[in-house]
Biopython code that builds the backbone (N, CA, C, O; Angstrom):
import numpy as np
from Bio.PDB.StructureBuilder import StructureBuilder

atoms = [
    (1, "MET", "N", (18.378, -61.672, 30.818)),
    (1, "MET", "CA", (18.931, -60.771, 31.788)),
    (1, "MET", "C", (20.013, -61.557, 32.556)),
    (1, "MET", "O", (21.091, -60.995, 32.749)),
    (2, "ALA", "N", (19.830, -62.728, 32.981)),
    (2, "ALA", "CA", (20.785, -63.497, 33.701)),
    (2, "ALA", "C", (21.983, -63.753, 32.859)),
    (2, "ALA", "O", (23.099, -63.808, 33.375)),
    (3, "ASP", "N", (21.787, -63.921, 31.514)),
    (3, "ASP", "CA", (22.949, -64.140, 30.616)),
    (3, "ASP", "C", (23.790, -62.863, 30.558)),
    (3, "ASP", "O", (25.019, -62.937, 30.545)),
    (4, "TRP", "N", (23.158, -61.723, 30.524)),
    (4, "TRP", "CA", (23.903, -60.431, 30.499)),
    (4, "TRP", "C", (24.774, -60.317, 31.747)),
    (4, "TRP", "O", (25.951, -59.973, 31.638)),
    (5, "ARG", "N", (24.217, -60.601, 32.947)),
    (5, "ARG", "CA", (24.926, -60.535, 34.202)),
    (5, "ARG", "C", (26.072, -61.518, 34.174)),
    (5, "ARG", "O", (27.142, -61.190, 34.687)),
    (6, "GLU", "N", (25.924, -62.670, 33.626)),
    (6, "GLU", "CA", (26.981, -63.680, 33.618)),
    (6, "GLU", "C", (28.136, -63.174, 32.717)),
    (6, "GLU", "O", (29.299, -63.401, 33.052)),
    (7, "LYS", "N", (27.847, -62.503, 31.596)),
    (7, "LYS", "CA", (28.823, -61.960, 30.763)),
    (7, "LYS", "C", (29.635, -60.872, 31.445)),
    (7, "LYS", "O", (30.854, -60.791, 31.296)),
    (8, "ILE", "N", (28.898, -60.002, 32.228)),
    (8, "ILE", "CA", (29.600, -58.923, 33.041)),
    (8, "ILE", "C", (30.513, -59.510, 34.084)),
    (8, "ILE", "O", (31.642, -59.060, 34.284)),
    (9, "LYS", "N", (29.981, -60.564, 34.770)),
    (9, "LYS", "CA", (30.871, -61.258, 35.772)),
    (9, "LYS", "C", (32.068, -61.901, 35.145)),
    (9, "LYS", "O", (33.152, -61.836, 35.725)),
    (10, "THR", "N", (31.944, -62.517, 33.998)),
    (10, "THR", "CA", (33.034, -63.209, 33.308)),
    (10, "THR", "C", (34.065, -62.109, 32.898)),
    (10, "THR", "O", (35.261, -62.329, 33.090)),
    (11, "ILE", "N", (33.671, -60.995, 32.371)),
    (11, "ILE", "CA", (34.626, -60.004, 31.901)),
    (11, "ILE", "C", (35.271, -59.377, 33.091)),
    (11, "ILE", "O", (36.485, -59.176, 33.052)),
    (12, "SER", "N", (34.573, -59.048, 34.151)),
    (12, "SER", "CA", (35.191, -58.352, 35.248)),
    (12, "SER", "C", (36.140, -59.413, 36.097)),
    (12, "SER", "O", (37.105, -59.013, 36.749)),
    (13, "ALA", "N", (35.813, -60.616, 36.028)),
    (13, "ALA", "CA", (36.729, -61.666, 36.751)),
    (13, "ALA", "C", (37.886, -62.048, 35.876)),
    (13, "ALA", "O", (38.786, -62.746, 36.344)),
    (14, "ALA", "N", (37.914, -61.634, 34.637)),
    (14, "ALA", "CA", (39.071, -62.132, 33.797)),
    (14, "ALA", "C", (40.400, -61.617, 34.357)),
    (14, "ALA", "O", (40.452, -60.537, 34.944)),
    (15, "ASP", "N", (41.450, -62.377, 34.178)),
    (15, "ASP", "CA", (42.792, -62.080, 34.761)),
    (15, "ASP", "C", (43.633, -61.173, 33.839)),
    (15, "ASP", "O", (44.758, -60.851, 34.220)),
    (16, "GLY", "N", (43.189, -60.766, 32.721)),
    (16, "GLY", "CA", (43.918, -59.939, 31.811)),
    (16, "GLY", "C", (44.368, -60.692, 30.561)),
    (16, "GLY", "O", (44.639, -60.067, 29.536)),
    (17, "SER", "N", (44.452, -61.983, 30.624)),
    (17, "SER", "CA", (44.954, -62.782, 29.486)),
    (17, "SER", "C", (43.794, -63.050, 28.557)),
    (17, "SER", "O", (44.001, -63.157, 27.348)),
    (18, "SER", "N", (42.591, -63.162, 29.064)),
    (18, "SER", "CA", (41.471, -63.515, 28.172)),
    (18, "SER", "C", (40.677, -62.260, 27.768)),
    (18, "SER", "O", (39.880, -62.305, 26.831)),
    (19, "ALA", "N", (40.901, -61.126, 28.487)),
    (19, "ALA", "CA", (40.298, -59.879, 28.113)),
    (19, "ALA", "C", (41.353, -58.811, 28.379)),
    (19, "ALA", "O", (41.943, -58.777, 29.459)),
    (20, "PRO", "N", (41.590, -57.951, 27.413)),
    (20, "PRO", "CA", (42.565, -56.861, 27.549)),
    (20, "PRO", "C", (42.158, -55.889, 28.691)),
    (20, "PRO", "O", (40.987, -55.570, 28.897)),
    (21, "GLU", "N", (43.207, -55.448, 29.413)),
    (21, "GLU", "CA", (42.924, -54.586, 30.488)),
    (21, "GLU", "C", (42.280, -53.284, 30.078)),
    (21, "GLU", "O", (41.472, -52.737, 30.828)),
    (22, "ARG", "N", (42.602, -52.790, 28.946)),
    (22, "ARG", "CA", (41.966, -51.529, 28.499)),
    (22, "ARG", "C", (40.507, -51.731, 28.170)),
    (22, "ARG", "O", (39.711, -50.814, 28.371)),
    (23, "ALA", "N", (40.138, -52.842, 27.696)),
    (23, "ALA", "CA", (38.721, -53.237, 27.442)),
    (23, "ALA", "C", (38.004, -53.277, 28.793)),
    (23, "ALA", "O", (36.906, -52.734, 28.912)),
    (24, "LYS", "N", (38.576, -53.884, 29.781)),
    (24, "LYS", "CA", (37.889, -54.040, 31.082)),
    (24, "LYS", "C", (37.751, -52.605, 31.690)),
    (24, "LYS", "O", (36.720, -52.319, 32.298)),
    (25, "GLN", "N", (38.727, -51.728, 31.546)),
    (25, "GLN", "CA", (38.648, -50.339, 32.029)),
    (25, "GLN", "C", (37.608, -49.597, 31.285)),
    (25, "GLN", "O", (36.879, -48.830, 31.914)),
    (26, "ALA", "N", (37.461, -49.750, 29.979)),
    (26, "ALA", "CA", (36.451, -49.107, 29.240)),
    (26, "ALA", "C", (35.060, -49.542, 29.633)),
    (26, "ALA", "O", (34.123, -48.749, 29.721)),
    (27, "GLY", "N", (34.969, -50.827, 29.862)),
    (27, "GLY", "CA", (33.586, -51.356, 30.327)),
    (27, "GLY", "C", (33.212, -50.853, 31.684)),
    (27, "GLY", "O", (32.057, -50.518, 31.947)),
    (28, "ILE", "N", (34.175, -50.802, 32.531)),
    (28, "ILE", "CA", (33.835, -50.280, 33.888)),
    (28, "ILE", "C", (33.562, -48.719, 33.808)),
    (28, "ILE", "O", (32.691, -48.179, 34.491)),
    (29, "GLY", "N", (34.330, -48.082, 32.969)),
    (29, "GLY", "CA", (34.035, -46.631, 32.794)),
    (29, "GLY", "C", (32.705, -46.339, 32.242)),
    (29, "GLY", "O", (32.087, -45.357, 32.655)),
    (30, "CYS", "N", (32.194, -47.145, 31.304)),
    (30, "CYS", "CA", (30.923, -46.973, 30.652)),
    (30, "CYS", "C", (29.769, -47.296, 31.769)),
    (30, "CYS", "O", (28.730, -46.641, 31.845)),
    (31, "LEU", "N", (30.059, -48.277, 32.532)),
    (31, "LEU", "CA", (29.121, -48.626, 33.610)),
    (31, "LEU", "C", (29.035, -47.520, 34.623)),
    (31, "LEU", "O", (27.948, -47.195, 35.100)),
    (32, "ALA", "N", (30.144, -46.946, 34.953)),
    (32, "ALA", "CA", (30.155, -45.819, 35.937)),
    (32, "ALA", "C", (29.491, -44.572, 35.342)),
    (32, "ALA", "O", (28.798, -43.838, 36.047)),
    (33, "ALA", "N", (29.706, -44.338, 34.044)),
    (33, "ALA", "CA", (29.040, -43.224, 33.374)),
    (33, "ALA", "C", (27.475, -43.384, 33.425)),
    (33, "ALA", "O", (26.721, -42.453, 33.708)),
    (34, "PHE", "N", (27.101, -44.555, 33.148)),
    (34, "PHE", "CA", (25.648, -44.849, 33.190)),
    (34, "PHE", "C", (25.028, -44.691, 34.618)),
    (34, "PHE", "O", (23.924, -44.170, 34.778)),
    (35, "LEU", "N", (25.786, -45.160, 35.637)),
    (35, "LEU", "CA", (25.296, -44.970, 37.008)),
    (35, "LEU", "C", (25.324, -43.474, 37.388)),
    (35, "LEU", "O", (24.489, -43.037, 38.179)),
    (36, "ILE", "N", (26.253, -42.694, 36.849)),
    (36, "ILE", "CA", (26.283, -41.247, 37.174)),
    (36, "ILE", "C", (25.076, -40.585, 36.565)),
    (36, "ILE", "O", (24.482, -39.705, 37.188)),
    (37, "ALA", "N", (24.675, -40.997, 35.316)),
    (37, "ALA", "CA", (23.579, -40.428, 34.640)),
    (37, "ALA", "C", (22.276, -40.766, 35.395)),
    (37, "ALA", "O", (21.385, -39.927, 35.518)),
    (38, "VAL", "N", (22.183, -42.043, 35.909)),
    (38, "VAL", "CA", (21.032, -42.552, 36.685)),
    (38, "VAL", "C", (20.913, -41.665, 37.985)),
    (38, "VAL", "O", (19.835, -41.246, 38.407)),
    (39, "SER", "N", (22.087, -41.432, 38.551)),
    (39, "SER", "CA", (22.134, -40.647, 39.858)),
    (39, "SER", "C", (21.607, -39.244, 39.656)),
    (39, "SER", "O", (20.814, -38.728, 40.444)),
    (40, "ILE", "N", (22.084, -38.632, 38.550)),
    (40, "ILE", "CA", (21.586, -37.247, 38.263)),
    (40, "ILE", "C", (20.057, -37.239, 38.032)),
    (40, "ILE", "O", (19.356, -36.381, 38.568)),
    (41, "LEU", "N", (19.557, -38.176, 37.251)),
    (41, "LEU", "CA", (18.123, -38.222, 36.995)),
    (41, "LEU", "C", (17.346, -38.561, 38.139)),
    (41, "LEU", "O", (16.258, -37.999, 38.259)),
    (42, "THR", "N", (17.739, -39.444, 39.068)),
    (42, "THR", "CA", (17.063, -39.693, 40.269)),
    (42, "THR", "C", (17.061, -38.546, 41.202)),
    (42, "THR", "O", (16.085, -38.358, 41.929)),
    (43, "PHE", "N", (18.155, -37.718, 41.231)),
    (43, "PHE", "CA", (18.234, -36.597, 42.110)),
    (43, "PHE", "C", (17.255, -35.539, 41.630)),
    (43, "PHE", "O", (16.636, -34.850, 42.441)),
    (44, "ILE", "N", (17.111, -35.408, 40.335)),
    (44, "ILE", "CA", (16.110, -34.397, 39.833)),
    (44, "ILE", "C", (14.697, -34.870, 40.165)),
    (44, "ILE", "O", (13.852, -34.075, 40.579)),
    (45, "ILE", "N", (14.449, -36.135, 39.986)),
    (45, "ILE", "CA", (13.137, -36.657, 40.276)),
    (45, "ILE", "C", (12.801, -36.489, 41.801)),
    (45, "ILE", "O", (11.691, -36.108, 42.174)),
    (46, "ALA", "N", (13.780, -36.782, 42.618)),
    (46, "ALA", "CA", (13.616, -36.561, 44.125)),
    (46, "ALA", "C", (13.304, -35.205, 44.472)),
    (46, "ALA", "O", (12.466, -34.967, 45.342)),
    (47, "ILE", "N", (13.942, -34.254, 43.828)),
    (47, "ILE", "CA", (13.703, -32.808, 44.159)),
    (47, "ILE", "C", (12.236, -32.467, 43.747)),
    (47, "ILE", "O", (11.498, -31.805, 44.476)),
    (48, "GLY", "N", (11.862, -32.959, 42.534)),
    (48, "GLY", "CA", (10.523, -32.620, 42.093)),
    (48, "GLY", "C", (9.465, -33.230, 43.019)),
    (48, "GLY", "O", (8.470, -32.581, 43.340)),
    (49, "LEU", "N", (9.688, -34.499, 43.454)),
    (49, "LEU", "CA", (8.708, -35.161, 44.349)),
    (49, "LEU", "C", (8.666, -34.441, 45.747)),
    (49, "LEU", "O", (7.588, -34.308, 46.325)),
    (50, "PHE", "N", (9.792, -33.996, 46.268)),
    (50, "PHE", "CA", (9.799, -33.261, 47.493)),
    (50, "PHE", "C", (9.069, -31.944, 47.412)),
    (50, "PHE", "O", (8.405, -31.525, 48.360)),
    (51, "ARG", "N", (9.203, -31.264, 46.219)),
    (51, "ARG", "CA", (8.524, -29.952, 46.077)),
    (51, "ARG", "C", (7.040, -30.208, 45.824)),
    (51, "ARG", "O", (6.243, -29.347, 46.194)),
    (52, "SER", "N", (6.617, -31.274, 45.249)),
    (52, "SER", "CA", (5.199, -31.469, 45.096)),
    (52, "SER", "C", (4.499, -32.060, 46.279)),
    (52, "SER", "O", (3.272, -32.149, 46.319)),
    (53, "GLY", "N", (5.309, -32.476, 47.270)),
    (53, "GLY", "CA", (4.700, -32.887, 48.538)),
    (53, "GLY", "C", (4.565, -34.395, 48.628)),
    (53, "GLY", "O", (3.910, -34.851, 49.566)),
    (54, "SER", "N", (5.114, -35.204, 47.754)),
    (54, "SER", "CA", (5.149, -36.638, 47.866)),
    (54, "SER", "C", (6.387, -37.088, 48.586)),
    (54, "SER", "O", (7.365, -37.553, 48.001)),
    (55, "TRP", "N", (6.294, -36.920, 49.939)),
    (55, "TRP", "CA", (7.442, -37.153, 50.798)),
    (55, "TRP", "C", (7.865, -38.635, 50.857)),
    (55, "TRP", "O", (9.059, -38.931, 50.831)),
    (56, "ILE", "N", (6.931, -39.533, 50.934)),
    (56, "ILE", "CA", (7.334, -40.894, 51.129)),
    (56, "ILE", "C", (7.998, -41.484, 49.916)),
    (56, "ILE", "O", (8.997, -42.194, 50.031)),
    (57, "ILE", "N", (7.431, -41.186, 48.709)),
    (57, "ILE", "CA", (8.024, -41.697, 47.494)),
    (57, "ILE", "C", (9.378, -41.006, 47.189)),
    (57, "ILE", "O", (10.309, -41.624, 46.674)),
    (58, "ALA", "N", (9.443, -39.706, 47.528)),
    (58, "ALA", "CA", (10.686, -38.994, 47.406)),
    (58, "ALA", "C", (11.827, -39.528, 48.295)),
    (58, "ALA", "O", (12.997, -39.508, 47.912)),
    (59, "LEU", "N", (11.447, -40.007, 49.500)),
    (59, "LEU", "CA", (12.487, -40.654, 50.353)),
    (59, "LEU", "C", (13.028, -41.968, 49.724)),
    (59, "LEU", "O", (14.222, -42.265, 49.776)),
    (60, "PHE", "N", (12.078, -42.737, 49.126)),
    (60, "PHE", "CA", (12.572, -43.932, 48.502)),
    (60, "PHE", "C", (13.513, -43.632, 47.288)),
    (60, "PHE", "O", (14.522, -44.302, 47.073)),
    (61, "ILE", "N", (13.130, -42.617, 46.536)),
    (61, "ILE", "CA", (13.914, -42.118, 45.375)),
    (61, "ILE", "C", (15.279, -41.639, 45.812)),
    (61, "ILE", "O", (16.295, -41.905, 45.171)),
    (62, "ALA", "N", (15.273, -40.903, 46.954)),
    (62, "ALA", "CA", (16.512, -40.348, 47.531)),
    (62, "ALA", "C", (17.397, -41.489, 48.016)),
    (62, "ALA", "O", (18.620, -41.398, 47.916)),
    (63, "ALA", "N", (16.804, -42.562, 48.540)),
    (63, "ALA", "CA", (17.712, -43.690, 48.908)),
    (63, "ALA", "C", (18.309, -44.357, 47.741)),
    (63, "ALA", "O", (19.459, -44.791, 47.788)),
    (64, "PHE", "N", (17.497, -44.461, 46.598)),
    (64, "PHE", "CA", (18.018, -45.046, 45.455)),
    (64, "PHE", "C", (19.122, -44.146, 44.789)),
    (64, "PHE", "O", (20.052, -44.657, 44.166)),
    (65, "PHE", "N", (18.997, -42.889, 44.930)),
    (65, "PHE", "CA", (19.973, -41.907, 44.520)),
    (65, "PHE", "C", (21.241, -42.145, 45.333)),
    (65, "PHE", "O", (22.310, -42.221, 44.727)),
    (66, "ALA", "N", (21.204, -42.262, 46.610)),
    (66, "ALA", "CA", (22.321, -42.502, 47.463)),
    (66, "ALA", "C", (23.055, -43.856, 47.018)),
    (66, "ALA", "O", (24.278, -43.888, 46.880)),
    (67, "LEU", "N", (22.269, -44.927, 46.810)),
    (67, "LEU", "CA", (22.881, -46.173, 46.464)),
    (67, "LEU", "C", (23.584, -46.099, 45.084)),
    (67, "LEU", "O", (24.677, -46.636, 44.902)),
    (68, "SER", "N", (22.918, -45.413, 44.114)),
    (68, "SER", "CA", (23.606, -45.360, 42.808)),
    (68, "SER", "C", (24.788, -44.457, 42.798)),
    (68, "SER", "O", (25.715, -44.706, 42.027)),
    (69, "THR", "N", (24.831, -43.388, 43.625)),
    (69, "THR", "CA", (26.026, -42.576, 43.758)),
    (69, "THR", "C", (27.171, -43.345, 44.420)),
    (69, "THR", "O", (28.323, -43.277, 43.991)),
    (70, "ILE", "N", (26.839, -44.033, 45.412)),
    (70, "ILE", "CA", (27.869, -44.904, 46.074)),
    (70, "ILE", "C", (28.449, -45.885, 45.090)),
    (70, "ILE", "O", (29.666, -46.006, 44.949)),
    (71, "SER", "N", (27.556, -46.591, 44.405)),
    (71, "SER", "CA", (27.927, -47.573, 43.342)),
    (71, "SER", "C", (28.917, -46.936, 42.296)),
    (71, "SER", "O", (29.942, -47.514, 41.937)),
    (72, "ALA", "N", (28.553, -45.775, 41.866)),
    (72, "ALA", "CA", (29.364, -45.076, 40.844)),
    (72, "ALA", "C", (30.705, -44.719, 41.406)),
    (72, "ALA", "O", (31.729, -44.899, 40.746)),
    (73, "ALA", "N", (30.717, -44.189, 42.679)),
    (73, "ALA", "CA", (31.942, -43.859, 43.323)),
    (73, "ALA", "C", (32.928, -45.094, 43.506)),
    (73, "ALA", "O", (34.142, -44.973, 43.343)),
    (74, "ILE", "N", (32.325, -46.270, 43.850)),
    (74, "ILE", "CA", (33.086, -47.412, 43.999)),
    (74, "ILE", "C", (33.728, -47.834, 42.618)),
    (74, "ILE", "O", (34.888, -48.240, 42.561)),
    (75, "LEU", "N", (32.945, -47.721, 41.551)),
    (75, "LEU", "CA", (33.442, -48.102, 40.192)),
    (75, "LEU", "C", (34.500, -47.158, 39.722)),
    (75, "LEU", "O", (35.353, -47.548, 38.925)),
    (76, "LEU", "N", (34.485, -45.890, 40.196)),
    (76, "LEU", "CA", (35.442, -44.980, 39.685)),
    (76, "LEU", "C", (36.771, -45.038, 40.543)),
    (76, "LEU", "O", (37.756, -44.416, 40.145)),
    (77, "THR", "N", (36.811, -45.682, 41.566)),
    (77, "THR", "CA", (38.065, -45.819, 42.332)),
    (77, "THR", "C", (38.966, -46.778, 41.558)),
    (77, "THR", "O", (38.543, -47.759, 40.947)),
    (78, "PRO", "N", (40.279, -46.399, 41.638)),
    (78, "PRO", "CA", (41.209, -47.263, 40.858)),
    (78, "PRO", "C", (41.105, -48.836, 41.217)),
    (78, "PRO", "O", (41.074, -49.244, 42.378)),
    (79, "GLN", "N", (41.061, -49.564, 40.220)),
    (79, "GLN", "CA", (41.045, -51.031, 40.410)),
    (79, "GLN", "C", (42.343, -51.585, 40.289)),
    (79, "GLN", "O", (43.214, -50.930, 39.718)),
    (80, "LYS", "N", (42.605, -52.808, 40.794)),
    (80, "LYS", "CA", (43.886, -53.510, 40.677)),
    (80, "LYS", "C", (44.053, -53.891, 39.125)),
    (80, "LYS", "O", (43.227, -54.562, 38.505)),
    (81, "THR", "N", (45.153, -53.404, 38.625)),
    (81, "THR", "CA", (45.471, -53.708, 37.249)),
    (81, "THR", "C", (46.450, -54.787, 37.098)),
    (81, "THR", "O", (47.204, -55.061, 38.032)),
    (82, "ASP", "N", (46.490, -55.431, 35.963)),
    (82, "ASP", "CA", (47.391, -56.508, 35.618)),
    (82, "ASP", "C", (48.709, -55.886, 35.131)),
    (82, "ASP", "O", (48.721, -55.050, 34.227)),
    (83, "SER", "N", (49.842, -56.323, 35.767)),
    (83, "SER", "CA", (51.132, -55.767, 35.503)),
    (83, "SER", "C", (51.672, -56.138, 34.161)),
    (83, "SER", "O", (52.719, -55.611, 33.786)),
    (84, "LEU", "N", (51.067, -56.974, 33.429)),
    (84, "LEU", "CA", (51.616, -57.413, 32.142)),
    (84, "LEU", "C", (51.587, -56.288, 31.159)),
    (84, "LEU", "O", (52.007, -56.457, 30.015)),
]
sb = StructureBuilder()
sb.init_structure("model")
sb.init_model(0)
sb.init_chain("A")
sb.init_seg("    ")
for serial, (resi, resn, name, xyz) in enumerate(atoms, 1):
    if name == "N":
        sb.init_residue(resn, " ", resi, " ")
    sb.init_atom(name, np.array(xyz, "f"), 0.0, 1.0, " ", f" {name:<3s}", serial, name[0])
structure = sb.get_structure()
């Protein structure tokens, strides 16, 4: 898992000469799409837990939903691109 995180950090920190800009944009787009899918699923789970009466667990799931939605929104904002 740590190796995977290091690879992601290496790709995102590349200046454009070692990794093509389009490849970095595609990777960030895939990561954002994954976070959006996670957000939708956690929202559905939170609604189900609220309706079944599990308020405490539903609040934790709702907090996770908020964090994943914020993360996806940050990833979808335009990033600084290399002018080459």
